[in-house]
DOVODREN-300192 format. One line per 10 residues: number of its first residue (from 1); their letters; for each residue x, y, z of C-alpha. Coordinates in steps of 0.5 Angstrom, whole numbers. Layout:
# residues N
NUM) A) X/Y/Z  ... .
END
This chain:
# residues 757
1) MKLYIISNRL) 32/-25/-30  32/-26/-23  27/-25/-17  30/-23/-10  26/-24/-4  28/-20/1  26/-22/8  29/-21/15  31/-28/16  33/-33/10 .
11) PVKAVHRDGA) 29/-40/10  34/-43/13  38/-42/19  45/-43/21  47/-47/27  54/-48/30  55/-55/32  62/-59/33  66/-54/30  62/-53/23 .
21) YLFTRSEGGL) 55/-50/21  49/-54/19  43/-51/16  36/-53/18  29/-50/16  27/-43/19  20/-43/23  15/-39/21  9/-38/15  13/-33/11 .
31) ATGLHALHTR) 19/-38/11  15/-44/9  11/-41/4  16/-37/0  21/-43/0  16/-47/-3  14/-42/-8  15/-44/-16  16/-38/-21  19/-38/-28 .
41) YEKHWIGWPG) 24/-33/-25  31/-35/-22  30/-34/-15  35/-31/-10  34/-30/-3  37/-25/2  37/-25/9  40/-26/16  42/-33/17  40/-33/24 .
51) VDVETDEDRR) 47/-34/28  52/-29/30  58/-30/26  65/-27/29  70/-29/24  71/-28/17  73/-35/15  66/-37/18  63/-32/14  66/-34/8 .
61) SIREELAKMN) 64/-41/9  57/-40/11  57/-35/4  59/-41/0  54/-46/3  48/-42/2  50/-39/-5  49/-47/-7  42/-45/-5  42/-38/-8 .
71) FHPIFLTPEQ) 41/-35/-1  45/-29/0  47/-28/8  47/-21/11  51/-22/18  49/-18/24  52/-16/30  49/-18/37  48/-11/38  44/-10/32 .
81) IANYYEGYSN) 40/-16/33  38/-13/40  37/-6/37  34/-7/30  31/-14/31  29/-15/38  28/-7/39  25/-3/34  22/-9/30  19/-13/35 .
91) STIWPLCHYF) 19/-8/41  16/-2/37  13/-4/31  10/-11/32  6/-9/38  4/-2/35  1/-6/29  -2/-11/33  -6/-6/38  -1/-7/44 .
101) FAFTRYRKDF) 0/0/45  2/-1/52  8/-6/50  11/-1/45  18/2/47  21/8/44  28/9/44  33/13/40  38/7/39  33/2/37 .
111) WEAYRKVNAL) 31/7/31  38/8/29  40/1/29  33/0/24  36/5/20  43/2/19  41/-5/18  36/-3/13  42/1/9  46/-6/10 .
121) FCEEILRRIE) 40/-10/6  40/-4/1  48/-4/0  47/-12/-1  42/-12/-6  45/-6/-10  51/-10/-11  48/-16/-14  42/-13/-18  41/-12/-25 .
131) PDDIVWVQDY) 37/-7/-29  32/-13/-31  31/-16/-24  25/-16/-19  26/-14/-12  21/-17/-7  21/-14/0  18/-18/6  15/-15/12  16/-10/17 .
141) QLMLLPGLLR) 23/-11/19  25/-8/12  20/-2/11  25/3/10  28/-1/4  24/0/-2  25/8/-1  33/7/0  33/2/-6  29/8/-10 .
151) EHRPALRIGY) 34/13/-9  39/9/-12  35/6/-18  29/10/-20  27/5/-25  28/-1/-21  22/-6/-20  20/-6/-13  14/-10/-9  13/-10/-2 .
161) FHHIPFPSYE) 9/-14/2  6/-13/9  5/-20/13  2/-17/20  -4/-12/21  -3/-5/19  -7/-1/25  -11/5/24  -9/12/23  -10/14/30 .
171) LFRILPERAE) -5/9/33  0/9/27  0/17/28  3/15/35  10/13/32  15/19/32  18/16/25  11/15/22  13/19/16  20/16/14 .
181) ILRGVLGADL) 17/9/15  11/11/10  16/14/5  20/8/6  14/3/4  12/8/-2  18/7/-5  15/1/-8  11/0/-14  6/-5/-11 .
191) VAFHTHDYMR) 5/-5/-3  0/-11/-1  -3/-13/5  -7/-19/7  -14/-16/8  -17/-10/5  -18/-7/12  -10/-7/13  -10/-4/6  -15/1/8 .
201) HFIGTAERVL) -12/3/14  -5/4/10  -8/9/5  -12/13/10  -5/14/14  -1/16/8  -6/21/6  -6/24/13  1/24/15  4/25/8 .
211) HINFRLDETQ) -1/29/5  -2/25/-1  -8/24/-5  -10/17/-7  -15/15/-13  -18/9/-10  -12/4/-10  -7/9/-13  -3/15/-12  2/19/-16 .
221) IGNRCVRVDA) 9/20/-13  14/24/-17  13/21/-24  11/14/-22  5/11/-19  4/7/-13  -1/2/-12  -4/-1/-6  -8/-8/-6  -10/-14/-1 .
231) LPMGIDYAAF) -8/-21/-3  -9/-26/2  -3/-31/2  -4/-38/2  0/-45/3  3/-51/-1  -4/-54/-1  -2/-60/-5  4/-62/0  -1/-61/6 .
241) HGISSNAGAQ) -7/-65/3  -3/-71/1  0/-72/8  -5/-78/9  -2/-82/4  5/-80/5  9/-86/7  13/-83/12  8/-79/15  3/-85/16 .
251) PLIAKTREQF) 7/-88/22  7/-81/25  -1/-81/25  -1/-88/28  3/-85/34  -1/-79/35  -7/-83/35  -4/-88/40  -1/-82/44  -8/-79/45 .
261) GDRKLILSVD) -12/-85/45  -19/-84/44  -20/-78/47  -22/-72/43  -16/-68/41  -16/-60/41  -10/-57/38  -7/-50/38  0/-49/34  3/-42/35 .
271) RLDYSKGILH) 9/-38/36  11/-35/43  7/-28/42  2/-24/46  -2/-23/40  -4/-30/39  -8/-30/45  -5/-36/48  -7/-34/55  -15/-33/53 .
281) RLRGFGSFLE) -15/-39/50  -12/-43/56  -18/-39/60  -23/-41/55  -21/-48/55  -21/-48/63  -28/-45/63  -30/-51/58  -28/-56/63  -32/-52/68 .
291) RYPEYRGQAT) -38/-51/64  -38/-58/61  -35/-63/66  -37/-69/62  -31/-68/58  -26/-68/64  -22/-74/62  -25/-74/55  -22/-68/51  -15/-66/51 .
301) LAMVIVPSRD) -12/-59/49  -5/-60/45  -1/-54/46  5/-53/41  8/-46/42  15/-45/38  20/-41/42  20/-34/39  24/-28/42  25/-30/49 .
311) RVNSYADLKT) 30/-25/50  25/-19/49  22/-18/56  15/-18/54  15/-25/51  19/-28/57  14/-25/62  9/-28/57  12/-35/58  12/-35/65 .
321) EIDKEIGAIN) 4/-33/65  3/-39/60  7/-44/65  3/-42/71  -4/-42/67  -3/-49/64  0/-51/71  -7/-48/74  -11/-52/69  -7/-59/70 .
331) GRYSTMEWTP) -7/-58/77  -14/-57/78  -17/-62/73  -12/-68/71  -12/-75/74  -7/-81/74  -10/-83/67  -11/-76/64  -7/-69/63  -12/-64/60 .
341) VRYFYHGFSF) -7/-59/57  -1/-63/54  4/-57/53  10/-58/47  15/-52/48  19/-53/41  18/-54/34  16/-60/30  18/-63/23  13/-62/18 .
351) EELAAMYYVA) 11/-69/18  10/-69/25  6/-63/25  1/-65/19  0/-72/23  -3/-68/29  -7/-64/24  -10/-70/21  -11/-73/28  -14/-67/31 .
361) DVALVTPLRD) -22/-66/32  -21/-59/33  -16/-53/31  -17/-48/36  -14/-41/33  -15/-35/37  -10/-30/36  -12/-23/39  -10/-20/32  -6/-23/26 .
371) GMNLVAKEYV) -4/-21/19  -6/-28/16  -5/-34/20  -3/-40/16  -4/-45/21  -12/-45/20  -11/-46/13  -6/-52/14  -11/-55/19  -16/-55/13 .
381) AVKNDNPGVL) -12/-57/8  -9/-63/12  -16/-66/13  -17/-71/7  -24/-75/8  -24/-74/16  -28/-70/20  -25/-64/24  -28/-57/26  -24/-50/26 .
391) ILSEMAGAAV) -25/-45/31  -22/-38/28  -21/-32/31  -25/-26/28  -19/-22/29  -15/-27/24  -14/-25/17  -16/-32/15  -23/-31/18  -24/-26/11 .
401) ELADALPINP) -24/-33/7  -25/-38/12  -33/-37/13  -34/-44/15  -30/-44/21  -33/-43/28  -32/-35/29  -30/-33/36  -28/-26/39  -22/-28/42 .
411) NDTEQIAAAI) -23/-24/48  -29/-27/50  -27/-34/54  -34/-36/55  -35/-36/47  -29/-40/47  -32/-45/51  -38/-45/48  -35/-46/41  -31/-52/43 .
421) HRALTMPVEE) -37/-55/46  -41/-54/39  -35/-57/35  -34/-63/39  -42/-64/39  -42/-62/31  -45/-68/27  -40/-71/22  -44/-69/16  -43/-62/18 .
431) QLRRIERMQA) -36/-62/20  -35/-65/13  -39/-60/9  -35/-54/12  -28/-57/11  -30/-59/4  -32/-51/3  -26/-49/6  -22/-53/2  -25/-50/-4 .
441) VVSTQTVNKW) -22/-44/-2  -15/-46/1  -14/-51/-5  -15/-45/-10  -12/-39/-6  -5/-43/-5  2/-40/-4  4/-40/-11  -3/-37/-14  -2/-31/-8 .
451) AADFMKELAD) 6/-30/-11  3/-30/-18  -2/-25/-17  3/-21/-13  8/-21/-19  2/-20/-24  0/-14/-21  7/-12/-20  9/-13/-27  2/-9/-29 .
461) VCRHNEAVRR) 4/-3/-25  11/-3/-27  9/-3/-34  4/3/-33  10/7/-30  15/5/-35  9/8/-40  9/14/-35  17/15/-36  16/15/-43 .
471) KRLTSETVAA) 12/21/-43  16/24/-38  19/31/-40  27/31/-41  31/36/-43  32/32/-50  24/32/-51  24/40/-49  29/42/-54  27/37/-59 .
481) EIVGPYRRAK) 19/37/-59  18/44/-55  23/50/-55  25/48/-62  19/48/-66  16/54/-61  22/58/-64  21/56/-71  13/57/-71  10/63/-74 .
491) RRLLLFDYDG) 3/63/-70  3/60/-63  -3/58/-59  -1/57/-51  -7/54/-47  -6/54/-39  -10/52/-34  -9/56/-27  -10/52/-21  -5/47/-20 .
501) TLAPIRSRPE) -2/49/-27  1/56/-27  0/56/-19  1/51/-14  -6/49/-11  -7/52/-4  -12/50/1  -16/56/1  -17/58/-6  -17/66/-5 .
511) EAVPSHRLCE) -9/65/-3  -7/62/-10  -5/69/-12  0/69/-18  7/71/-17  10/77/-20  15/72/-23  9/69/-27  6/75/-29  12/78/-32 .
521) LLRTLGTDAA) 13/71/-36  6/72/-38  7/79/-40  13/77/-44  10/71/-48  4/75/-49  7/81/-52  10/76/-57  6/78/-64  7/71/-66 .
531) NRVVICSGRD) 3/68/-59  -4/68/-57  -4/66/-49  -10/64/-46  -11/62/-39  -17/57/-39  -20/56/-32  -25/54/-27  -25/61/-23  -30/66/-24 .
541) SGTLEKWFGG) -29/72/-29  -28/77/-23  -22/74/-20  -19/72/-27  -20/80/-29  -17/82/-22  -11/78/-23  -9/78/-31  -14/84/-33  -8/88/-35 .
551) LPVSLAAEHG) -4/83/-38  -4/81/-46  -7/75/-45  -14/72/-47  -18/69/-41  -24/64/-40  -27/63/-34  -32/58/-31  -29/53/-36  -31/57/-42 .
561) AFYKDRGAWR) -38/60/-40  -35/66/-40  -29/69/-44  -25/75/-45  -24/77/-53  -21/84/-55  -21/87/-48  -29/85/-47  -32/80/-43  -37/75/-47 .
571) CNIRPASWDP) -42/70/-44  -43/64/-47  -49/62/-43  -54/66/-38  -52/66/-31  -56/60/-27  -62/61/-23  -60/55/-18  -65/51/-15  -66/52/-8 .
581) KLSALLEHFA) -66/44/-7  -59/44/-10  -56/50/-5  -59/47/1  -56/40/-1  -49/44/-1  -50/48/5  -52/41/9  -46/38/7  -41/44/8 .
591) QKTPRSRIER) -44/44/15  -43/36/16  -36/37/14  -31/41/18  -27/46/14  -31/45/7  -34/51/4  -38/53/-2  -36/57/-8  -42/61/-12 .
601) KQTALAWHYR) -40/62/-19  -45/65/-24  -46/59/-28  -43/54/-23  -43/52/-16  -37/48/-12  -36/45/-6  -29/45/-4  -26/40/1  -19/41/1 .
611) EADSWLGQLR) -18/43/8  -22/38/11  -20/31/14  -18/27/7  -22/21/9  -28/25/11  -28/29/5  -27/23/0  -33/20/4  -37/26/4 .
621) AQQLVNALMP) -36/28/-3  -38/21/-5  -44/22/-1  -46/29/-4  -45/26/-11  -50/20/-10  -55/25/-7  -54/30/-13  -54/25/-19  -62/25/-19 .
631) LCARLNLHIL) -63/32/-18  -58/34/-23  -61/29/-28  -67/32/-27  -64/39/-28  -60/37/-34  -53/39/-30  -47/36/-30  -43/34/-24  -35/35/-24 .
641) QGDKVVEIKS) -31/32/-19  -24/35/-19  -18/36/-14  -22/36/-8  -28/40/-11  -35/37/-13  -37/42/-18  -44/43/-21  -45/46/-28  -48/46/-35 .
651) PRFTKGSETL) -46/41/-39  -46/46/-45  -39/49/-44  -33/46/-42  -25/47/-43  -26/43/-49  -31/47/-52  -27/53/-51  -21/50/-54  -25/48/-60 .
661) RLLRQERYDF) -28/56/-61  -21/58/-61  -18/53/-66  -24/56/-71  -22/63/-70  -15/62/-73  -10/57/-75  -4/55/-71  3/52/-73  5/51/-66 .
671) ILALGDDTTD) 0/49/-60  2/48/-53  -3/46/-47  -2/45/-40  -7/43/-35  -7/39/-28  -14/37/-27  -20/32/-30  -23/38/-33  -17/39/-37 .
681) DDMFAALPPR) -17/33/-40  -23/36/-44  -18/41/-47  -13/36/-49  -18/31/-52  -20/37/-57  -13/39/-59  -11/37/-66  -6/31/-66  0/35/-67 .
691) ALSIKVGNAS) -1/39/-61  3/39/-55  -1/37/-49  2/36/-42  -1/34/-36  2/36/-29  1/31/-24  -2/25/-25  -1/22/-32  -7/23/-37 .
701) EHARYNMPEQ) -8/18/-43  -11/25/-47  -4/28/-46  2/27/-50  7/29/-44  7/29/-36  10/34/-32  10/31/-25  11/37/-21  7/44/-21 .
711) SEVVPLLELL) 14/47/-19  17/45/-26  12/49/-30  15/56/-29  22/54/-31  19/51/-37  16/58/-39  22/61/-37  26/57/-43  20/59/-48 .
721) ARDRGSFDPA) 21/66/-46  28/67/-45  31/68/-52  26/70/-58  32/71/-63  35/66/-68  34/59/-67  41/55/-67  39/47/-66  46/45/-63 .
731) GVKHAIRTTW) 47/51/-58  39/51/-56  40/44/-54  46/45/-50  43/51/-46  36/47/-45  40/41/-43  44/45/-38  38/49/-35  33/44/-35 .
741) NNLKKLVAGR) 38/39/-31  39/45/-26  32/46/-25  30/39/-24  35/39/-19  32/45/-15  25/42/-16  27/35/-14  31/38/-7  24/43/-6 .
751) RTEEYGQ) 20/36/-7  24/32/-2  23/38/3  16/38/2  15/31/2  18/30/9  14/35/12 .
END
């Protein structure tokens, strides 16, 4: 079994030197963290080797060398690098996700290149993977990839991790390709982020853009569940924590101490990026020197900036601004013996960087927005019984875990200056206590635990999806378990919910009028002497009578509080006289929630919020339930939370009690029940074990089978109503297989069209 890690870049990059290709470690926390990952799977990595390769011979050579490390390269042209990587990835998605809207550029050729490169990755993966393999897609450069893979391999186990912030809906909605990007990500079984804030933003955006519903952290797409979670990434703690005892690192530690002398060392390490707050940090340090002149000549800021995306205009401009700011500070404060800012515009080896961490008195980590920031965790890990203070931006994902850092708002340069002063004057005992508490977190939440947690959760959701797939109706199941027994049966009970089952859910309930096609099917099934057809709905009796009163079917309204038997409506319970406080409470929430409405039935009150904003509707629904609980407990009323509705009713009668009433009246040798809502679980639970229960939409533990789409219900009824003659098993199976597969293609096409809106 193989684990394929898919990222824009491989953990190594190819460098052409003296007529040959050499391989060096790639920069960045993702490459470093995942390269150190230990797993029971055979680990493979697919990505770009970081170089433009022109000849087939060079490509063959690079492939052969990388294959020895289980790395598989994707070769990109200079145009693709410019438009896919520097263009759409880093000039469109990156600034948008980091809240730098003014830097976001939209160009059609960027988007087309992004789509094509994601397709290239898809082709390479499909060429290599086997059925039991796992694909783990990394980050924003490949957001279309999970969806592309799902189209070709519906049962493939796919995870996606988003390593940068995910912005709020109000910002992400600006992206012209927002729907296609979200559909691509939701091709994964598990989608994960570093923090719950990003997770919350993603769920809210998906609900609003794609009009899909999440139940807490899960949504149903077709016949599979997609789970979203927050899993903060860690580091290889042991490698960093043991650096002080590393023989190779000890000379570097001594050299660093000698280089900076007995001055206080303030360290900052970043890639060149406007999201890192480098200019704000420099201005904060300049303000520190201005406000606390006693530290002039006594404290040095060592600024390590790793070159990144130099050819993107905004990055080149940033580099110029950084050079100017450093020059201004050094020009104003430097002396013959002391330079305030020591500037290193290049990468360092692991040992060199760890030595700087070990010696540094303060780590200054002040991004304006950052997905996680592993530098903060690396600094904490390196400290081994030696003091140090971490100053950390509130906008970094790591701030959620590292509560003992000194928090700052990175936009406030005066706060940065004050934090530096506090760090340099903090007692050693307090420094050690803070470091120790942060190490307790960092040493536990390591990169391997992060990966293990992700793989465990991915396996869990994949097991769930496999169980759902086993419940999924197929042509064979329909033939063997439904149509065949149906035609052999002498007495049948057919139980149907209405909204979401026989008819699609409408934003306005009054618009869900049954189609002529449905009515004719119900008439055909109802006129069969062997059948008893029952529509059991939460609708009121007047609506059901208006729509179905002329058909040969039985009706149950308001979840069984009323039922129609032998042409007459009967009541199980007297119409309710509602407490004024209940009505007032519902009115209050209807007024607070635009586009929500109240439905008053004889035995129930319902608050509908299908047309309301999804986030606001869910918030108000939970608030309403909380407000109703003490009042309903006192009045002995039941609160039902259905699909975009909160209903208040008597607990005496449910769809389950109505089902039991029907079963007591007569014996049946075939029972079929279809429903889509939580209220239908009561109906499924009341059925005998031999009954055929089908949950429409999300799978249910109470139902034997699952039908993901409501649009498949009527075709199933057509199969039952089509031919009531003699039963020929072979002929029926062939006809059903052909008809069902044709209907599935039609439904799938219709579903794709609707999902894209």
